[in-house]
Backbone bond lengths (Angstrom), bond angles and torsions (degrees), N, CA, C in turn:
res aa  C-N    CA-C-N  psi(-1)  N-CA   C-N-CA  omega(-1)  CA-C   N-CA-C  phi
1 M - - - 1.437 - - 1.525 110.87 -
2 I 1.312 116.80 -43.24 1.466 120.52 -179.70 1.521 110.23 -64.59
3 V 1.321 117.19 -40.67 1.468 120.60 179.41 1.526 110.00 -63.43
4 Y 1.324 116.79 -42.09 1.467 120.78 178.01 1.530 110.66 -59.97
5 L 1.322 117.04 -47.85 1.459 120.81 -179.06 1.526 111.66 -64.23
6 L 1.323 116.76 -41.11 1.459 120.42 177.52 1.524 110.70 -63.74
7 H 1.324 116.45 -42.98 1.461 122.47 178.34 1.526 110.05 -58.92
8 R 1.309 116.66 -46.09 1.466 121.83 179.11 1.528 111.04 -65.57
9 F 1.314 116.85 -41.27 1.459 121.68 179.11 1.529 111.09 -62.36
10 L 1.328 116.82 -45.22 1.466 120.23 179.87 1.523 111.26 -64.43
11 A 1.316 117.02 -36.99 1.467 120.25 176.48 1.522 110.79 -66.03
12 D 1.321 117.47 -39.74 1.464 120.86 176.86 1.526 110.99 -61.89
13 I 1.313 116.55 -38.77 1.468 120.48 176.57 1.523 109.66 -64.37
14 A 1.331 117.22 -43.82 1.462 121.51 -178.18 1.526 111.82 -65.00
15 V 1.315 117.35 -35.28 1.467 120.71 178.26 1.528 110.04 -61.64
16 Q 1.318 116.98 -32.58 1.464 121.98 -179.32 1.536 112.73 -90.20
17 S 1.331 117.71 16.76 1.471 121.09 -175.46 1.529 114.69 -58.33
18 P 1.334 121.13 -29.51 1.462 117.42 175.60 1.531 113.19 -60.95
19 V 1.320 115.95 -27.09 1.461 120.42 -179.53 1.522 111.56 -92.96
20 N 1.339 116.97 -45.56 1.467 120.13 -172.03 1.532 114.73 -100.42
21 K 1.325 117.99 -3.11 1.480 123.76 177.81 1.528 113.56 63.69
22 M 1.333 117.49 17.80 1.466 121.02 178.95 1.528 108.92 -102.20
23 S 1.315 115.75 82.35 1.461 121.84 177.14 1.530 108.66 -75.54
24 P 1.329 118.02 169.30 1.470 119.19 175.61 1.531 112.49 -56.00
25 D 1.329 117.46 -33.99 1.468 119.94 176.73 1.526 111.61 -63.53
26 N 1.325 116.50 -46.52 1.467 120.04 -179.92 1.527 111.97 -66.80
27 I 1.313 116.05 -39.00 1.474 119.65 177.70 1.523 110.07 -62.50
28 S 1.326 116.76 -41.02 1.467 119.47 -179.34 1.527 111.83 -66.00
29 V 1.317 117.67 -35.11 1.472 120.42 177.70 1.526 110.46 -64.46
30 V 1.323 116.16 -40.31 1.463 120.56 -176.62 1.530 112.26 -75.93
31 F 1.344 117.21 -44.03 1.462 120.21 -169.63 1.532 115.22 -98.15
32 A 1.317 119.63 -20.34 1.475 120.73 -176.78 1.528 113.44 -57.42
33 P 1.325 119.36 -46.36 1.479 117.72 -178.91 1.527 113.84 -60.44
34 T 1.315 116.85 -33.55 1.459 120.46 -178.75 1.522 112.04 -81.97
35 L 1.322 116.52 -44.89 1.460 119.97 -175.19 1.521 112.99 -69.21
36 L 1.318 117.31 -36.03 1.461 120.09 -174.52 1.522 113.77 -107.74
37 Q 1.291 118.22 5.53 1.468 123.73 175.01 1.530 112.54 48.01
38 I 1.301 115.08 73.23 1.457 122.67 -179.48 1.528 109.47 -67.60
39 D 1.330 115.29 142.24 1.470 121.53 176.26 1.530 108.79 -67.70
40 M 1.312 116.47 110.03 1.460 121.69 -177.25 1.525 112.09 -105.98
41 S 1.328 117.29 20.33 1.462 119.75 -176.57 1.529 111.76 -64.95
42 T 1.318 116.64 -36.20 1.472 120.73 175.46 1.526 107.99 -134.59
43 P 1.304 117.45 152.21 1.466 119.44 177.47 1.527 112.68 -59.26
44 E 1.321 116.29 -33.62 1.469 120.45 -179.62 1.531 111.20 -65.65
45 S 1.317 116.76 -43.99 1.461 119.61 -179.85 1.527 111.20 -68.20
46 A 1.317 116.28 -35.79 1.462 119.53 177.82 1.525 110.48 -65.75
47 M 1.307 117.16 -44.12 1.462 121.03 -179.16 1.530 111.68 -69.34
48 E 1.314 116.69 -27.71 1.457 120.26 179.42 1.530 111.94 -74.95
49 S 1.311 117.37 -40.23 1.459 120.20 -176.02 1.528 113.51 -89.02
50 L 1.305 118.40 -19.36 1.460 121.46 -177.24 1.530 113.63 -58.90
51 P 1.339 121.15 -48.47 1.473 119.62 -179.60 1.530 113.44 -60.48
52 I 1.311 117.37 -36.42 1.465 120.75 178.83 1.526 110.07 -66.18
53 C 1.322 116.56 -45.41 1.467 120.97 -179.91 1.524 111.03 -65.10
54 Q 1.329 117.15 -38.69 1.461 120.24 177.38 1.521 111.04 -63.43
55 K 1.313 116.25 -40.20 1.464 119.97 179.80 1.532 110.47 -64.24
56 I 1.324 117.27 -41.25 1.466 121.09 179.05 1.526 110.27 -60.75
57 V 1.324 117.38 -48.92 1.460 120.87 -179.22 1.528 110.47 -64.96
58 R 1.328 117.11 -41.20 1.464 120.74 179.41 1.531 111.48 -60.34
59 V 1.331 116.92 -44.49 1.470 120.70 179.73 1.527 110.63 -65.20
60 L 1.318 117.62 -42.60 1.465 120.60 178.76 1.526 111.40 -60.80
61 V 1.321 116.41 -44.38 1.467 120.17 -179.95 1.525 110.31 -67.02
62 M 1.322 117.30 -41.44 1.469 119.90 -179.04 1.524 111.49 -65.42
63 R 1.332 117.17 -40.01 1.475 119.94 178.42 1.522 111.41 -62.80
64 K 1.323 116.09 -45.47 1.462 119.72 179.68 1.526 110.55 -67.03
65 M 1.323 116.46 -37.32 1.453 121.19 178.65 1.533 110.54 -63.82
66 E 1.325 117.35 -42.03 1.463 121.45 178.14 1.526 110.81 -63.59
67 A 1.312 116.70 -42.25 1.466 120.30 177.97 1.526 110.16 -64.29
68 H 1.313 116.26 -40.46 1.467 121.54 179.10 1.528 110.40 -62.62
69 M 1.331 116.77 -43.44 1.463 121.18 -179.92 1.523 111.12 -68.76
70 A 1.328 117.70 -35.84 1.464 120.88 179.54 1.524 110.45 -64.07
71 V 1.305 117.26 -39.33 1.467 121.36 178.35 1.522 109.96 -66.88
72 R 1.325 116.61 -41.65 1.466 120.19 -179.15 1.521 111.74 -67.49
73 M 1.340 117.38 -31.34 1.460 121.63 -175.85 1.526 113.02 -91.04
74 S 1.323 117.57 -10.58 1.463 119.62 -177.59 1.523 109.75 -68.37
75 P 1.326 116.15 142.75 1.467 118.80 -179.20 1.520 111.05 -68.58
76 K 1.296 114.40 144.31 1.458 120.17 177.27 1.534 107.93 -86.60
77 I 1.306 116.44 126.97 1.456 121.25 -178.66 1.515 108.32 -101.51
78 N 1.305 115.01 128.39 1.453 121.17 179.17 1.529 107.98 -99.62
79 F 1.318 116.20 104.47 1.462 121.12 -177.19 1.531 112.31 -81.12
80 T 1.290 119.88 -10.21 1.463 121.32 -176.71 1.537 111.10 -67.87
81 R 1.313 117.48 -29.32 1.462 118.73 -179.01 1.521 112.44 -74.65
82 F 1.342 117.48 -13.93 1.461 121.42 179.68 1.521 112.55 -91.50
83 E 1.286 117.78 -5.80 1.465 121.10 -176.89 1.507 111.51 -80.34
Protein backbone atom coordinates (compact mmCIF):
# COMPACT_ATOMS: atom_id res chain seq x y z
CA MET A 1 0.00 0.00 0.00
CA ILE A 2 2.79 2.43 0.87
CA VAL A 3 4.59 1.68 -2.39
CA TYR A 4 1.39 2.31 -4.34
CA LEU A 5 0.82 5.65 -2.61
CA LEU A 6 4.44 6.70 -3.09
CA HIS A 7 4.26 5.69 -6.76
CA ARG A 8 1.10 7.76 -7.22
CA PHE A 9 2.60 10.70 -5.33
CA LEU A 10 5.75 10.72 -7.47
CA ALA A 11 3.64 10.62 -10.63
CA ASP A 12 1.59 13.57 -9.36
CA ILE A 13 4.82 15.48 -8.81
CA ALA A 14 6.01 14.59 -12.33
CA VAL A 15 2.74 15.78 -13.88
CA GLN A 16 3.44 19.21 -12.35
CA SER A 17 7.02 19.31 -13.73
CA PRO A 18 6.46 22.51 -15.75
CA VAL A 19 5.95 24.27 -12.43
CA ASN A 20 8.21 22.37 -10.02
CA LYS A 21 10.98 21.21 -12.44
CA MET A 22 10.73 17.63 -11.10
CA SER A 23 10.59 15.57 -14.29
CA PRO A 24 10.67 11.76 -14.15
CA ASP A 25 14.43 12.01 -14.75
CA ASN A 26 14.94 14.31 -11.77
CA ILE A 27 12.68 12.22 -9.55
CA SER A 28 14.65 9.11 -10.44
CA VAL A 29 17.95 10.79 -9.52
CA VAL A 30 16.59 11.76 -6.11
CA PHE A 31 14.62 8.64 -5.17
CA ALA A 32 16.37 5.69 -6.91
CA PRO A 33 19.18 5.28 -4.34
CA THR A 34 16.69 5.13 -1.48
CA LEU A 35 13.90 3.12 -3.08
CA LEU A 36 16.07 0.41 -4.60
CA GLN A 37 18.86 0.25 -2.02
CA ILE A 38 21.92 0.59 -4.22
CA ASP A 39 25.05 -1.32 -3.19
CA MET A 40 27.20 1.43 -1.69
CA SER A 41 30.04 -0.78 -0.48
CA THR A 42 32.44 0.72 -3.03
CA PRO A 43 32.13 3.81 -5.20
CA GLU A 44 32.55 1.63 -8.29
CA SER A 45 29.61 -0.61 -7.42
CA ALA A 46 27.45 2.39 -6.59
CA MET A 47 28.26 4.07 -9.90
CA GLU A 48 27.64 0.84 -11.78
CA SER A 49 24.19 0.14 -10.36
CA LEU A 50 22.92 3.72 -10.11
CA PRO A 51 21.99 4.20 -13.83
CA ILE A 52 20.01 0.95 -13.86
CA CYS A 53 18.11 1.89 -10.69
CA GLN A 54 17.41 5.38 -12.04
CA LYS A 55 16.01 3.90 -15.23
CA ILE A 56 13.70 1.59 -13.26
CA VAL A 57 12.32 4.46 -11.17
CA ARG A 58 12.01 6.71 -14.22
CA VAL A 59 10.00 4.09 -16.14
CA LEU A 60 7.72 3.44 -13.15
CA VAL A 61 7.02 7.15 -12.71
CA MET A 62 6.46 7.68 -16.44
CA ARG A 63 4.01 4.76 -16.67
CA LYS A 64 1.98 6.02 -13.73
CA MET A 65 2.15 9.56 -15.08
CA GLU A 66 0.81 8.40 -18.46
CA ALA A 67 -2.04 6.54 -16.78
CA HIS A 68 -2.78 9.62 -14.67
CA MET A 69 -2.87 11.84 -17.76
CA ALA A 70 -5.08 9.38 -19.66
CA VAL A 71 -7.67 9.50 -16.88
CA ARG A 72 -7.56 13.29 -16.79
CA MET A 73 -7.94 13.54 -20.59
CA SER A 74 -10.71 10.95 -20.96
CA PRO A 75 -14.08 12.40 -21.91
CA LYS A 76 -16.67 12.61 -19.21
CA ILE A 77 -19.81 10.70 -20.17
CA ASN A 78 -23.11 11.96 -18.88
CA PHE A 79 -25.39 8.95 -18.52
CA THR A 80 -28.37 10.96 -17.25
CA ARG A 81 -29.37 11.99 -20.77
CA PHE A 82 -29.74 8.32 -21.76
CA GLU A 83 -32.25 7.51 -19.05
